[in-house]
KEMARBA-276895 format. One record per residue: residue number from 1; x, y, z of N, C-alpha, C, O in turn. Coordinates in Angstrom, 2 decimals. Layout:
   resi      n.c1      n.c2      n.c3     ca.c1     ca.c2     ca.c3      c.c1      c.c2      c.c3      o.c1      o.c2      o.c3
    NUM         X         Y         Z         X         Y         Z         X         Y         Z         X         Y         Z
...
***
This chain:
   resi      n.c1      n.c2      n.c3     ca.c1     ca.c2     ca.c3      c.c1      c.c2      c.c3      o.c1      o.c2      o.c3
      1     99.70      5.48     56.50     98.66      6.33     56.14     99.38      7.81     55.97    100.22      8.39     56.65
      2     98.80      8.12     54.96     99.02      9.51     53.70     98.32     10.70     54.65     97.23     11.25     54.50
      3     99.24     10.87     55.57     98.50     12.87     56.05     98.68     14.03     55.12     99.79     14.37     54.70
      4     97.32     14.74     54.74     97.34     15.73     54.29     96.52     16.75     54.35     95.55     16.28     54.95
      5     96.26     17.95     54.08     95.59     18.81     54.26     94.91     19.30     53.12     95.45     19.22     52.01
      6     93.34     19.98     53.31     92.91     21.01     52.00     92.30     21.80     52.42     91.75     21.65     53.51
      7     92.15     23.35     51.46     91.31     24.45     52.19     89.88     23.86     50.72     90.00     23.66     49.52
      8     88.94     23.79     51.47     87.83     23.56     49.95     87.11     24.76     50.82     86.83     24.90     52.01
      9     86.94     25.60     49.58     85.40     26.79     49.78     84.67     26.15     48.92     84.74     25.49     47.88
     10     84.01     26.55     49.64     82.18     25.86     49.50     81.50     27.00     49.13     81.44     28.04     49.79
     11     80.84     26.72     47.78     79.81     28.13     47.38     78.77     27.29     46.82     78.78     26.26     46.14
     12     77.38     28.46     47.57     76.28     27.88     47.18     75.75     28.68     48.09     76.37     29.56     48.68
     13     74.33     28.35     48.27     73.55     28.39     50.30     73.94     27.70     51.07     73.57     26.53     51.16
     14     74.81     28.26     51.84     76.12     27.17     53.20     75.72     28.00     54.03     76.11     27.43     55.05
     15     75.08     29.21     54.50     75.44     30.06     55.55     73.96     30.33     56.17     72.87     30.51     55.64
     16     74.36     30.30     57.34     72.73     29.84     58.18     71.84     28.87     58.01     70.65     28.89     58.33
     17     72.52     27.85     57.39     71.74     26.53     56.95     72.40     25.50     58.14     71.83     24.41     58.10
     18     73.42     25.57     59.15     73.69     24.64     60.18     74.57     24.16     58.80     74.17     23.03     58.52
     19     75.40     24.51     58.04     76.45     23.77     57.17     77.81     23.37     57.74     78.44     22.33     57.53
     20     78.31     24.96     58.91     79.88     24.32     59.57     79.17     23.75     61.31     79.69     23.91     62.41
     21     78.39     23.36     61.11     77.84     22.39     62.20     77.85     20.78     62.03     78.13     19.89     62.83
     22     77.49     20.74     60.85     77.26     19.89     59.97     78.40     18.70     59.81     78.35     17.55     60.24
     23     79.70     19.55     58.87     80.66     20.11     58.62     81.77     19.22     59.65     82.49     18.26     59.36
     24     81.61     19.93     60.91     81.97     19.90     62.24     81.61     18.37     62.49     82.64     17.70     62.49
     25     80.50     17.65     62.69     80.43     16.83     62.99     80.43     16.14     61.79     80.32     15.00     62.23
     26     80.47     16.02     60.64     80.94     14.62     59.71     82.76     15.05     59.59     83.11     14.32     58.66
     27     83.72     15.64     59.95     85.23     15.68     60.31     85.32     14.75     61.44     86.11     13.81     61.42
     28     84.45     15.02     62.55     84.76     14.73     63.30     85.08     12.96     63.31     86.13     12.37     63.57
     29     83.74     12.45     62.93     83.23     11.28     62.91     84.48     10.54     61.58     84.48      9.31     61.52
     30     85.14     11.06     60.92     86.00     10.65     60.14     87.07     10.64     60.65     87.88     10.00     59.96
     31     87.77     11.34     62.20     88.69     11.65     62.39     89.71     12.51     62.10     90.88     12.22     62.33
     32     89.22     14.04     61.40     89.81     15.29     60.98     89.80     16.18     61.56     88.85     16.37     62.33
     33     90.87     17.13     61.45     90.72     17.90     62.36     90.84     19.40     61.18     91.01     19.46     59.96
     34     90.69     20.33     62.10     90.58     21.67     60.70     89.74     22.56     61.43     89.78     22.68     62.66
     35     88.94     23.21     60.65     87.60     24.65     60.88     86.50     24.09     59.55     86.38     23.08     58.86
     36     85.95     25.19     59.68     84.77     25.57     58.82     84.56     26.48     59.45     84.29     26.38     60.65
     37     84.64     28.23     58.49     84.59     29.26     58.61     83.56     30.05     57.94     83.68     29.74     56.75
     38     82.64     30.87     58.03     81.58     31.60     56.74     83.01     32.89     56.55     83.80     33.40     57.36
     39     82.82     33.01     55.24     83.53     34.02     54.56     82.12     35.32     54.55     80.91     35.27     54.78
     40     82.78     36.05     54.29     82.04     37.77     53.75     81.38     37.93     52.94     80.55     38.83     52.85
     41     81.74     36.62     51.73     81.21     36.77     50.57     79.68     35.49     50.27     79.22     35.10     49.19
     42     79.27     35.17     51.68     78.34     34.35     51.85     79.07     32.69     51.66     78.39     31.79     52.16
     43     80.10     32.35     51.12     81.13     31.04     51.26     81.16     30.71     52.36     80.81     31.44     53.29
     44     81.68     29.32     52.51     82.13     28.57     53.52     83.59     28.01     53.06     83.87     27.53     51.96
     45     84.67     28.26     54.47     85.82     28.57     54.18     85.95     26.57     55.18     85.72     26.32     56.36
     46     86.22     25.98     54.51     86.96     24.71     55.50     88.65     24.22     55.33     89.10     24.22     54.18
     47     88.97     24.08     55.74     90.67     24.25     55.72     90.05     22.69     56.32     88.89     22.73     56.74
     48     90.87     21.14     56.40     90.73     19.66     56.98     91.95     19.34     56.75     92.66     19.73     55.83
     49     92.28     18.46     57.76     94.07     18.11     57.94     93.40     16.26     58.53     92.43     16.05     59.25
     50     94.36     15.21     57.91     94.37     14.02     58.48     94.91     12.93     57.21     95.79     13.04     56.35
     51     94.27     12.23     57.42     94.50     10.73     56.17     93.90     11.01     55.06     92.75     11.42     55.19
     52     94.39     10.90     53.85     93.55     11.31     52.69     92.51     10.66     52.16     91.83     11.11     51.25
     53     92.26      9.15     52.91     90.97      8.33     52.38     89.83      9.24     52.72     88.94      9.67     51.99
     54     90.12      9.47     54.23     89.06     10.42     54.93     88.64     11.72     54.99     87.57     12.16     55.40
     55     89.72     12.38     54.48     89.49     13.39     53.59     88.66     13.93     52.49     87.94     14.92     52.41
     56     89.13     12.53     51.25     88.22     12.18     49.96     86.94     11.93     50.80     86.21     12.92     50.89
     57     86.57     10.91     51.37     85.38     11.74     52.25     84.12     12.55     52.65     82.89     12.57     52.74
     58     85.48     13.31     52.87     84.89     14.46     53.62     84.05     15.29     52.03     82.90     15.72     52.00
     59     84.84     15.29     51.12     84.76     16.28     50.21     83.77     15.90     49.73     82.77     16.61     49.86
     60     83.68     14.37     48.85     82.50     14.14     48.73     81.12     14.10     49.11     80.18     14.05     48.31
     61     81.00     14.14     50.84     79.93     15.01     51.81     80.12     16.07     51.51     79.03     16.59     51.28
     62     80.96     16.78     51.37     80.93     18.39     51.00     80.46     18.81     49.97     80.16     20.00     50.02
     63     80.19     18.01     48.52     79.83     18.33     47.18     78.04     17.90     47.81     77.31     17.74     46.84
     64     77.44     17.75     48.89     76.24     17.76     48.79     75.86     18.38     50.38     74.84     19.06     50.30
     65     76.24     18.35     51.39     76.11     18.85     52.25     75.04     18.49     53.01     74.60     17.35     52.83
     66     74.27     19.52     54.18     73.84     18.78     54.79     72.08     19.12     53.64     72.13     19.73     52.57
     67     71.06     18.67     54.09     69.97     18.64     54.06     69.49     20.27     53.30     69.04     20.63     52.21
     68     69.85     20.81     54.41     69.27     22.41     54.20     70.25     23.96     53.49     70.09     25.17     53.32
     69     71.20     22.94     53.28     72.32     23.18     52.23     71.44     23.30     50.69     70.32     22.86     50.42
     70     72.76     24.33     49.52     72.43     24.09     48.57     73.77     24.70     47.99     73.88     25.91     47.84
     71     75.12     23.53     47.56     76.37     23.60     47.07     76.13     23.45     45.53     75.53     22.71     44.75
     72     76.93     24.56     45.54     77.26     24.85     43.86     78.01     24.15     43.42     77.72     23.12     42.80
     73     79.48     24.70     43.72     80.66     24.43     43.32     82.13     24.48     45.21     82.09     25.24     46.17
     74     83.20     23.26     44.89     84.23     23.71     45.23     84.92     23.96     44.83     85.15     23.54     43.70
     75     86.03     25.14     45.66     87.52     24.86     45.13     87.75     24.75     46.02     87.41     25.45     46.97
     76     88.86     23.15     46.02     89.91     22.11     46.30     91.01     22.63     46.31     91.57     22.31     45.26
     77     92.03     23.64     47.28     93.71     23.17     46.85     94.32     22.57     47.88     93.58     22.66     48.86
     78     95.19     22.07     48.11     95.99     21.36     48.68     96.81     22.21     50.12     97.26     23.34     49.94
     79     96.90     21.74     51.07     97.51     22.56     52.04     98.66     21.45     52.59     98.75     20.24     52.35
     80     99.43     22.24     53.33    100.89     21.70     53.63     99.80     21.02     55.47     98.89     21.60     56.06
     81    100.44     19.71     55.79     99.71     18.72     56.53     99.83     19.91     57.67    100.81     20.63     57.46
     82     99.16     20.23     58.69     99.21     20.77     60.07     98.38     19.98     61.06     97.16     19.83     61.12
     83     99.40     19.48     61.86     98.86     18.71     63.44     98.13     19.32     64.22     98.79     19.77     65.15
     84     96.72     19.62     64.32     95.27     20.38     65.31     95.00     19.35     66.02     95.70     18.33     66.00
     85     94.00     19.48     66.71     93.64     18.77     67.98     92.41     18.32     67.66     92.23     17.11     67.57
     86     91.37     19.23     67.45     90.39     19.40     66.80     89.62     19.88     65.48     90.16     20.69     64.72
     87     88.53     19.45     65.27     87.48     20.64     64.25     86.79     21.08     64.92     86.17     20.64     65.89
     88     86.87     22.78     64.05     86.50     23.90     64.82     85.19     24.57     64.07     85.14     24.26     62.88
     89     84.47     25.13     64.36     83.69     26.19     63.80     84.10     27.45     63.83     83.64     27.75     64.93
     90     84.54     28.27     63.50     85.14     29.55     63.70     83.18     30.87     63.53     83.25     32.10     63.65
***
């Protein structure tokens, strides 16, 4: 298993639509850890850690998000892997 981390900035209508909650559910189902937090500019920051295959699945899901959201773009960068115990919403 190749463990890695990603920071994903999600642009679009992604606040006040259950985006962080749905992202946390998705990440937990994939066995990933990290967080999803609202940024002051209206974007959501997702930092996620785990198996690269599962990270890729989450990124594919984030391109659409939950039905209530409108994702316009993702900015993805690689992070050093961190061992965390859960996925949280900030």
